[in-house]
C-alpha positions as CSV (number, residue, x, y, z in Angstrom):
1,M,-6.0,34.9,2.5
2,N,-3.9,33.9,-0.4
3,P,-5.2,30.8,-2.3
4,R,-3.1,27.7,-2.1
5,R,-0.6,28.1,-4.9
6,P,2.1,25.4,-5.3
7,M,5.5,26.9,-5.9
8,R,8.5,25.0,-7.2
9,F,12.2,26.0,-7.2
10,A,13.1,26.5,-10.8
11,D,16.7,25.4,-10.4
12,S,15.9,22.2,-8.5
13,V,12.8,20.9,-10.1
14,Q,12.9,18.7,-13.1
15,E,9.6,17.3,-14.3
16,E,9.6,14.2,-16.5
17,A,7.5,11.2,-17.2
18,A,8.0,8.3,-14.8
19,P,9.8,5.3,-16.3
20,A,7.5,2.5,-17.4
21,G,6.2,0.6,-14.3
22,L,7.2,3.4,-11.9
23,G,4.3,5.4,-10.8
24,G,2.0,4.7,-13.7
25,G,2.9,7.7,-15.7
26,I,2.6,10.2,-12.8
27,P,5.0,13.1,-13.4
28,R,8.1,12.8,-11.2
29,R,9.2,15.9,-9.5
30,A,12.4,16.4,-7.6
31,L,10.6,18.9,-5.4
32,E,7.0,20.3,-5.3
33,T,6.4,22.8,-2.6
34,N,3.7,25.2,-1.4
35,A,5.9,26.7,1.3
36,G,6.3,30.4,1.5
37,T,2.9,31.8,0.8
38,A,2.0,33.3,4.2
39,L,5.2,34.0,6.1
40,E,5.1,37.7,6.8
41,N,3.8,37.2,10.3
42,L,7.1,35.5,11.3
43,R,9.4,38.2,10.2
44,S,9.1,40.4,13.3
45,R,8.9,37.5,15.8
46,E,11.8,36.9,18.2
47,D,10.3,33.7,19.9
48,L,10.6,31.5,16.8
49,K,9.4,27.9,17.3
50,L,9.0,25.9,14.1
51,K,7.6,22.4,13.7
52,I,8.3,20.4,10.6
53,V,6.6,17.0,9.9
54,I,8.2,14.4,7.7
55,L,5.7,11.9,6.2
56,G,5.9,9.0,3.8
57,P,5.0,5.4,3.4
58,D,7.3,2.6,4.7
59,G,10.4,2.5,2.5
60,A,10.4,6.3,1.7
61,G,13.5,6.7,3.8
62,K,12.2,9.0,6.6
63,S,14.7,8.0,9.2
64,S,17.8,8.2,6.9
65,V,16.6,11.6,5.6
66,I,16.0,13.0,9.1
67,Q,19.5,11.8,10.2
68,G,21.1,13.5,7.2
69,L,19.0,16.7,7.7
70,M,20.1,16.9,11.3
71,R,23.8,16.9,10.2
72,R,23.0,19.8,7.9
73,V,21.0,22.1,10.1
74,D,22.0,21.2,13.7
75,Q,24.1,23.8,15.6
76,P,27.0,23.2,18.0
77,G,25.6,22.0,21.3
78,G,22.5,20.6,19.6
79,R,20.3,23.4,21.0
80,A,18.6,24.5,17.8
81,V,17.1,21.3,16.5
82,K,15.1,18.6,18.1
83,V,13.7,15.3,16.6
84,R,10.6,13.6,17.8
85,H,9.1,10.3,16.7
86,L,5.3,10.3,16.2
87,K,4.1,11.8,19.5
88,P,5.2,13.6,22.7
89,Q,5.7,11.5,25.8
90,V,3.5,13.4,28.3
91,I,0.7,11.0,29.6
92,L,1.1,7.7,27.8
93,P,4.7,6.7,27.0
94,Q,5.3,4.8,23.8
95,R,6.0,1.1,24.2
96,G,9.4,0.0,22.9
97,E,12.2,2.1,21.5
98,P,10.9,5.3,19.7
99,G,11.4,4.8,16.0
100,A,12.1,1.1,16.3
101,I,11.7,-0.9,13.1
102,V,8.2,-2.4,12.8
103,T,8.3,-5.6,10.7
104,D,4.5,-6.4,10.7
105,P,2.6,-3.1,11.1
106,H,-0.8,-4.8,10.4
107,G,-0.1,-7.9,12.4
108,K,-2.2,-7.0,15.5
109,P,-6.0,-6.6,15.6
110,P,-7.6,-3.1,16.1
111,R,-8.4,-2.1,19.6
112,S,-12.0,-1.6,20.7
113,A,-13.8,1.6,19.7
114,W,-13.8,3.1,23.2
115,T,-10.1,2.3,23.8
116,S,-9.2,3.8,20.4
117,L,-11.2,7.0,21.1
118,A,-9.6,7.4,24.5
119,K,-6.1,7.0,23.0
120,I,-6.6,9.7,20.3
121,L,-8.1,12.1,22.8
122,V,-5.1,11.6,25.1
123,W,-2.9,12.1,22.0
124,L,-4.6,15.4,21.3
125,I,-4.0,16.6,24.9
126,E,-0.4,15.5,24.7
127,E,0.2,17.4,21.5
128,W,-1.2,20.6,22.8
129,C,0.6,20.3,26.1
130,A,3.9,19.8,24.2
131,D,3.1,22.7,21.9
132,L,2.2,25.1,24.6
133,F,4.5,24.1,27.5
134,M,7.2,21.7,26.4
135,D,8.5,22.6,23.0
136,R,11.0,25.5,23.6
137,N,11.0,28.7,21.7
138,R,13.9,29.2,19.2
139,T,13.7,25.5,18.4
140,L,13.3,23.7,15.1
141,L,11.3,20.6,15.9
142,I,11.4,17.8,13.2
143,C,8.7,15.2,13.7
144,D,9.2,11.7,12.3
145,R,5.5,10.9,11.6
146,Y,2.6,12.7,13.1
147,Y,-1.0,12.1,14.2
148,H,-2.3,12.2,10.7
149,D,-0.4,9.0,9.8
150,L,-3.2,7.3,11.7
151,L,-5.7,8.7,9.1
152,I,-3.7,7.2,6.3
153,D,-3.1,3.8,7.9
154,P,-5.4,3.2,10.9
155,L,-4.5,-0.5,11.0
156,R,-0.9,0.3,11.8
157,Y,-2.0,2.2,14.9
158,R,-4.7,-0.4,15.7
159,Y,-7.4,2.2,15.6
160,G,-10.8,0.6,15.9
161,G,-13.0,3.7,16.4
162,P,-15.1,5.6,13.8
163,L,-13.0,7.4,11.1
164,W,-15.1,10.5,11.5
165,A,-13.9,10.9,15.1
166,A,-10.3,10.4,14.1
167,R,-10.6,13.0,11.3
168,L,-12.2,15.4,13.8
169,V,-9.3,15.0,16.3
170,G,-6.9,15.5,13.3
171,R,-8.5,18.9,12.6
172,L,-8.0,19.9,16.3
173,M,-4.3,18.9,16.4
174,P,-1.7,21.7,16.4
175,R,-0.5,22.3,12.8
176,P,3.1,22.1,11.8
177,R,4.8,25.0,10.0
178,L,5.6,22.7,7.1
179,W,4.6,19.2,5.9
180,V,7.3,17.3,4.0
181,L,6.2,14.2,2.1
182,L,8.8,11.8,0.9
183,D,7.2,10.3,-2.2
184,A,8.2,7.3,-4.3
185,P,6.5,4.8,-6.6
186,A,5.2,1.7,-5.0
187,E,7.8,-0.4,-6.8
188,V,10.6,1.7,-5.2
189,L,9.0,1.4,-1.8
190,Q,8.6,-2.4,-2.1
191,A,12.3,-2.8,-3.2
192,R,13.3,-1.2,0.0
193,K,10.8,-2.7,2.4
194,Q,8.1,-5.3,2.1
195,E,6.3,-4.8,5.4
196,V,3.0,-4.3,3.6
197,T,1.8,-5.5,0.2
198,A,2.5,-3.7,-3.1
199,A,-1.1,-2.8,-3.3
200,E,-1.0,-1.3,0.1
201,S,2.1,0.7,-0.7
202,A,0.4,2.1,-3.8
203,R,-2.7,3.0,-1.8
204,Q,-0.7,4.7,1.0
205,R,1.3,6.7,-1.6
206,Q,-1.9,8.1,-3.2
207,A,-3.4,8.8,0.3
208,Y,-0.4,10.7,1.4
209,L,-0.3,12.8,-1.8
210,A,-4.0,13.6,-1.5
211,F,-3.6,14.6,2.2
212,V,-0.5,16.7,1.9
213,R,-1.8,18.7,-1.1
214,Q,-4.7,19.8,1.1
215,Q,-2.4,21.5,3.5
216,R,-1.5,25.2,3.4
217,E,2.3,24.7,3.3
218,Y,3.9,21.5,2.1
219,A,6.8,20.1,0.1
220,I,6.7,16.8,-1.9
221,V,10.2,15.5,-2.4
222,D,11.1,12.7,-4.9
223,A,12.4,10.0,-2.5
224,A,13.4,7.8,-5.4
225,Q,16.5,10.0,-5.9
226,P,19.8,9.2,-4.3
227,L,19.8,9.8,-0.6
228,D,22.1,12.9,-0.6
229,E,19.8,14.5,-3.2
230,V,16.7,13.8,-1.2
231,I,18.3,15.3,2.0
232,A,19.4,18.4,0.0
233,E,15.9,18.9,-1.3
234,V,14.3,18.5,2.1
235,E,16.8,21.0,3.6
236,R,16.0,23.5,0.9
237,A,12.3,23.1,1.5
238,V,12.8,23.6,5.3
239,R,15.0,26.6,4.8
240,S,12.5,28.1,2.4
241,I,10.4,29.0,5.4
242,D,11.1,32.5,6.4
243,G,12.6,32.4,9.9
244,V,14.5,29.1,9.8
245,N,17.8,30.7,8.9
246,R,17.2,33.6,11.4
247,L,16.4,30.9,14.0
248,M,19.8,29.3,13.3
249,E,21.6,32.6,13.5
250,K,20.1,33.4,16.9
251,L,21.6,30.4,18.6
């Protein structure tokens, strides 16, 4: 197996020191990606089904980027691309409108340990049911958040069980083809949304960076850029996966 080897697009990546107060001197990158290291197994497949997960703290612009990405990659009739918020609706439907704005994500207390464990086990079953039986072949599935958001921010999902159990379930979840992290300094996130404290925004940012860099194929996109540039970089990361363009051509 090839070792994890981050690859960056030479003509789209510009590395520079972050301005004072933005990111504490962490180098800013338009795009950092580890996609494209083990793709040969897709080249001969006709039943392409690709899952892309978009992650990022509140204020990173996930919803706006996904809407813009849909306009760029969707096909006439809408058959090639599907968007899903957080989890499939198989056993337990989500309450409220999927993707609805949450103004106080930490406002409710955690559930009991047993209820929390039951919910993540049901979530695991739902993900595998969707992966095996519901998500159609020849489809590009874009996920707005995923189970692993719970590992970054358990309070948001009112998880009150042991963290080791949540991590174990996370390892059993079906893996997406590509993780895309929309990354921005805490000051930028807070300027857009103040649903959590500045300290929490900074903590989540570092937690997302640490998580995504452990994955086999990922892209980290500078979400502090203008929206059109962010969308273009995400599209390029998605299309870097061998098979995406072939998927579009087949429909």
